[in-house]
C-alpha positions as CSV (number, residue, x, y, z in Angstrom):
1,M,-4.2,11.1,-21.1
2,T,-6.0,12.6,-18.0
3,L,-8.8,10.4,-16.5
4,T,-11.5,12.9,-15.6
5,H,-14.8,11.8,-17.3
6,F,-15.9,9.3,-14.8
7,T,-14.7,7.5,-11.6
8,T,-12.1,4.9,-12.6
9,A,-10.3,2.1,-10.9
10,I,-6.7,1.8,-12.0
11,S,-4.4,-1.2,-11.2
12,A,-0.7,-0.8,-12.1
13,K,1.6,-3.8,-11.8
14,Y,5.3,-3.3,-11.4
15,V,8.4,-5.5,-11.4
16,I,10.9,-4.3,-8.8
17,T,14.4,-5.7,-9.1
18,P,17.1,-5.0,-6.5
19,L,20.4,-4.2,-8.2
20,N,22.3,-5.7,-5.2
21,N,21.6,-7.9,-2.2
22,A,19.2,-5.9,0.0
23,I,17.5,-5.9,3.4
24,L,13.9,-4.8,2.8
25,P,11.9,-2.7,5.2
26,P,9.5,-4.7,7.5
27,I,6.5,-3.3,5.5
28,T,7.8,-3.8,2.0
29,S,5.4,-1.4,0.3
30,K,7.6,1.4,1.7
31,I,10.0,0.9,-1.2
32,L,7.5,2.0,-3.8
33,K,6.0,4.5,-1.4
34,Y,9.4,6.2,-1.2
35,V,9.7,6.3,-4.9
36,I,6.2,7.7,-5.4
37,E,6.9,10.5,-2.8
38,A,10.2,11.3,-4.5
39,S,8.7,11.3,-8.0
40,N,6.6,14.5,-7.5
41,T,3.7,13.3,-9.7
42,G,0.0,13.1,-9.4
43,L,0.5,9.9,-7.4
44,T,2.5,11.9,-4.8
45,R,-0.4,14.1,-4.1
46,I,-2.7,11.1,-3.5
47,V,-0.2,9.1,-1.3
48,N,0.2,12.2,0.9
49,S,-3.5,12.7,1.3
50,K,-4.7,12.9,5.0
51,S,-8.1,11.4,4.1
52,P,-9.1,8.4,6.3
53,M,-10.7,7.0,3.1
54,K,-7.5,7.2,1.0
55,P,-8.3,6.1,-2.6
56,L,-4.8,4.7,-3.2
57,S,-3.2,1.4,-2.1
58,I,0.5,0.6,-2.5
59,G,0.7,-3.2,-2.3
60,M,3.3,-5.1,-0.4
61,V,6.2,-6.6,-2.4
62,F,5.6,-10.2,-3.5
63,L,8.3,-12.8,-4.1
64,N,6.6,-15.3,-6.5
65,D,3.1,-15.5,-4.9
66,R,4.2,-14.7,-1.3
67,P,3.8,-11.2,0.2
68,L,6.9,-10.1,2.1
69,Y,6.4,-8.5,5.6
70,S,8.0,-9.0,9.0
71,I,6.2,-10.9,11.8
72,Y,7.0,-10.3,15.4
73,N,7.6,-13.0,17.9
74,S,9.2,-13.0,21.3
75,E,12.4,-14.7,20.1
76,N,13.7,-12.5,17.3
77,I,12.8,-10.5,14.3
78,R,14.4,-11.8,11.1
79,P,15.3,-9.1,8.5
80,L,13.8,-9.6,5.0
81,H,16.7,-10.4,2.7
82,V,16.6,-10.6,-1.1
83,R,19.4,-11.3,-3.5
84,G,20.3,-8.8,-6.2
85,G,18.6,-9.5,-9.5
86,T,15.6,-11.2,-7.9
87,P,12.4,-9.9,-9.6
88,L,9.8,-8.8,-7.1
89,K,6.2,-7.8,-7.9
90,C,4.2,-4.9,-6.5
91,R,0.9,-3.1,-7.3
92,V,-0.3,0.4,-7.1
93,N,-4.1,0.6,-7.1
94,T,-6.2,3.7,-7.0
95,I,-9.7,5.1,-7.5
96,T,-9.7,8.5,-9.3
97,A,-12.4,11.1,-10.2
98,N,-11.6,14.6,-11.4
99,D,-8.2,14.8,-9.6
100,G,-6.0,15.3,-12.7
101,L,-4.3,11.9,-12.4
102,S,-2.9,10.7,-15.8
103,I,-1.5,7.4,-17.1
104,D,1.8,9.2,-17.4
105,D,1.9,9.4,-13.6
106,F,2.1,5.7,-13.4
107,K,4.8,5.5,-16.1
108,S,6.9,8.2,-14.5
109,I,8.1,6.1,-11.7
110,E,9.8,3.6,-14.0
111,G,13.6,3.5,-14.0
112,R,16.4,3.1,-11.6
113,W,15.9,4.5,-8.1
114,R,18.2,4.9,-5.1
115,T,16.2,4.4,-1.9
116,P,17.0,4.0,1.8
117,Y,16.5,0.3,1.3
118,G,18.8,-0.2,-1.6
119,D,18.9,0.5,-5.4
120,F,16.1,-0.8,-7.5
121,D,15.1,-1.0,-11.1
122,I,11.3,-0.4,-11.5
123,N,9.3,-1.4,-14.6
124,L,5.6,-1.1,-15.3
125,S,4.4,-4.5,-16.5
126,E,0.6,-4.0,-16.8
127,L,-2.0,-1.2,-16.4
128,E,-5.7,-1.9,-16.1
129,I,-8.4,0.8,-16.1
130,T,-12.0,0.1,-15.3
131,K,-15.0,2.2,-14.7
132,V,-16.0,1.9,-11.0
133,T,-19.6,1.3,-12.0
134,E,-18.5,-1.7,-14.0
135,L,-16.5,-3.4,-11.2
136,R,-17.8,-6.9,-10.7
137,T,-16.5,-10.3,-9.4
138,G,-19.4,-12.3,-10.7
139,L,-20.4,-13.2,-7.1
140,N,-22.8,-16.0,-6.4
141,K,-24.4,-17.1,-3.1
142,H,-21.3,-19.2,-2.0
143,F,-18.1,-17.2,-2.1
144,K,-14.6,-17.1,-0.4
145,I,-12.7,-14.1,0.8
146,T,-9.0,-14.7,1.1
147,Y,-7.0,-12.2,3.2
148,V,-3.7,-12.3,1.4
149,T,-1.9,-9.8,3.5
150,P,-2.5,-9.0,7.2
151,T,-5.8,-7.3,7.6
152,I,-6.7,-4.7,10.3
153,I,-10.3,-4.2,11.2
154,T,-11.1,-1.6,13.9
155,A,-13.8,-2.4,16.4
156,K,-15.4,1.0,15.6
157,Y,-16.5,0.2,12.1
158,M,-20.0,-0.7,13.2
159,L,-20.7,2.3,15.5
160,P,-24.0,4.0,14.8
161,P,-23.2,7.4,13.2
162,T,-24.7,9.3,16.1
163,L,-22.2,7.7,18.5
164,R,-19.1,8.2,16.4
165,D,-17.9,11.4,18.1
166,K,-18.3,9.8,21.5
167,S,-16.2,6.7,20.4
168,K,-13.1,8.8,20.5
169,E,-13.0,8.2,24.3
170,L,-12.6,4.4,23.6
171,P,-9.1,2.9,23.0
172,E,-8.4,1.7,19.5
173,R,-8.7,-2.1,19.3
174,H,-8.7,-4.4,16.3
175,K,-10.9,-7.4,15.6
176,L,-9.3,-10.7,14.7
177,I,-12.5,-12.2,13.2
178,P,-13.9,-10.6,10.0
179,Q,-17.6,-10.3,10.9
180,P,-19.7,-9.4,7.8
181,S,-21.2,-6.2,9.3
182,F,-17.7,-4.7,9.9
183,L,-16.5,-5.6,6.4
184,F,-19.5,-4.3,4.4
185,S,-20.3,-1.2,6.4
186,H,-16.6,-0.2,6.0
187,L,-16.6,-1.0,2.2
188,L,-19.8,0.9,1.6
189,R,-18.5,4.0,3.4
190,L,-15.3,3.6,1.3
191,W,-17.2,3.3,-2.0
192,N,-19.4,6.3,-1.2
193,N,-16.4,8.4,-0.3
194,V,-14.3,7.7,-3.4
195,V,-16.9,7.9,-6.2
196,R,-19.0,10.7,-7.6
197,A,-22.3,11.5,-6.0
198,E,-24.3,9.9,-8.8
199,E,-22.4,6.7,-8.4
200,R,-23.1,6.2,-4.7
201,I,-24.9,3.2,-3.3
202,P,-27.9,3.0,-2.9
203,N,-28.4,6.6,-4.1
204,Q,-26.5,9.9,-4.4
205,S,-27.6,11.1,-1.0
206,A,-26.3,7.9,0.7
207,G,-24.2,8.5,3.9
208,D,-23.1,6.7,7.0
209,W,-26.5,5.4,8.0
210,E,-26.8,3.4,4.8
211,A,-23.4,1.8,5.6
212,Y,-24.5,1.0,9.1
213,K,-27.8,-0.6,7.8
214,L,-26.0,-2.6,5.2
215,G,-23.7,-4.0,8.0
216,R,-26.7,-5.1,10.0
217,I,-28.3,-6.8,7.0
218,A,-25.0,-8.5,6.2
219,D,-24.8,-10.1,9.6
220,I,-28.3,-11.5,9.2
221,T,-28.0,-12.7,5.6
222,L,-24.5,-14.0,5.5
223,V,-23.3,-17.2,7.3
224,E,-19.8,-18.7,7.6
225,T,-19.7,-22.2,6.2
226,D,-15.9,-22.7,6.7
227,Y,-12.9,-20.7,7.6
228,R,-9.2,-20.7,8.5
229,L,-7.8,-17.6,10.1
230,T,-4.5,-16.9,11.8
231,P,-3.9,-13.9,14.1
232,I,-0.5,-12.4,13.7
233,T,1.6,-9.5,15.1
234,V,3.2,-7.5,12.2
235,V,6.2,-5.3,12.6
236,I,5.6,-1.8,11.2
237,G,9.0,-0.3,12.1
238,R,10.4,1.9,14.9
239,D,9.2,5.2,16.3
240,N,11.3,8.3,16.8
241,N,12.6,6.9,20.1
242,G,13.7,3.6,18.5
243,H,10.8,1.6,20.0
244,L,9.4,-1.2,18.0
245,R,6.0,-0.5,16.4
246,T,3.7,-3.5,15.9
247,V,0.1,-4.1,15.0
248,R,-2.3,-7.0,15.6
249,A,-3.9,-8.4,12.4
250,F,-5.0,-11.6,10.8
251,T,-4.6,-13.6,7.5
252,G,-6.5,-16.6,6.1
253,W,-9.9,-17.1,4.5
254,V,-13.6,-17.4,5.1
255,I,-16.3,-19.0,3.0
256,Y,-19.7,-17.4,3.2
257,E,-23.2,-18.4,2.1
258,S,-25.7,-15.7,1.3
259,L,-29.2,-16.5,2.4
260,T,-30.8,-14.1,-0.1
261,N,-30.0,-13.1,-3.7
262,K,-31.2,-9.6,-3.2
263,I,-28.1,-8.4,-1.5
264,I,-25.6,-10.1,-3.8
265,P,-25.4,-7.3,-6.5
266,T,-24.3,-4.8,-3.8
267,L,-21.9,-7.2,-2.2
268,D,-20.5,-8.0,-5.6
269,K,-19.6,-4.3,-6.3
270,L,-18.1,-3.7,-2.9
271,L,-15.9,-6.9,-3.0
272,A,-14.8,-5.9,-6.5
273,L,-13.8,-2.5,-5.0
274,A,-12.0,-4.4,-2.1
275,Q,-9.8,-6.2,-4.6
276,I,-8.6,-2.8,-5.8
277,T,-8.3,-0.8,-2.5
278,G,-8.0,-3.6,0.1
279,I,-10.1,-3.9,3.3
280,G,-9.6,-2.2,6.7
281,R,-6.9,0.1,8.1
282,S,-3.5,0.9,6.5
283,R,-4.8,-0.2,3.1
284,G,-2.5,2.6,1.7
285,I,0.6,0.5,2.6
286,G,-0.6,-2.9,1.5
287,F,-2.6,-4.2,4.5
288,G,-5.9,-5.9,3.8
289,T,-5.2,-7.2,0.3
290,V,-8.0,-9.7,-0.6
291,E,-9.0,-12.1,-3.3
292,I,-12.6,-13.1,-4.0
293,K,-13.6,-16.5,-5.4
294,N,-16.9,-18.2,-6.0
295,I,-17.3,-21.6,-4.5
């Protein structure tokens, strides 16, 4: 079955079982990423896309309800060990429209795979398909965003479109506080880049200015009523010279109150999308996984 009639959100859940004791990569999504790249399916084409608004997210591996990734500290870096036979969970989420992706592509990565990180048995446990236009969280005026995996928000998300080219002269820095304008301007740009023209918000001609305006409105109409955030340094791996690569990010949660009901339907759609694609940079390898809950 090829999914070509409308833009769809697909969430595939997998159980990944190491056949022997294994040391996982510091970013554990690399296990499934390796398998997808080796599978030579429609998923391979998407995961290798160079688009900054990549419509696919390979989640980090979870042990029970805990995501596995390496945190840097000045003392040491502990490898991620798992025992053979331990069932791990991972998701592959994507937004697709007219790109020839089929359900068989998600089934084709099942089986036993030999990877640089060990041998794994991979099984598809659940596949959920939803029209993007039907994505909802049921948002009300008090809601909580939980940043389940480290989230990377660039300080350039709220640049006016006319200054975007000039911003290349500025060094890349990441924010450790999820300000509403940065979240929702980013999410609206993401939405309008991955859906068909007729599904864009607020209309089919919407572009970067609409995202910037929504960000400004979000800062005015959303207030934080409680939060608990933790800045962390995450290990990505090593470069070609063997130097350690790290990134600064945050985890935790924030509770917001919306001061107007008019903006809630738009925020509801964007946060429902965020639960599929994640928020921020490096969503494709599992950063920025979020959960949305009404309070």
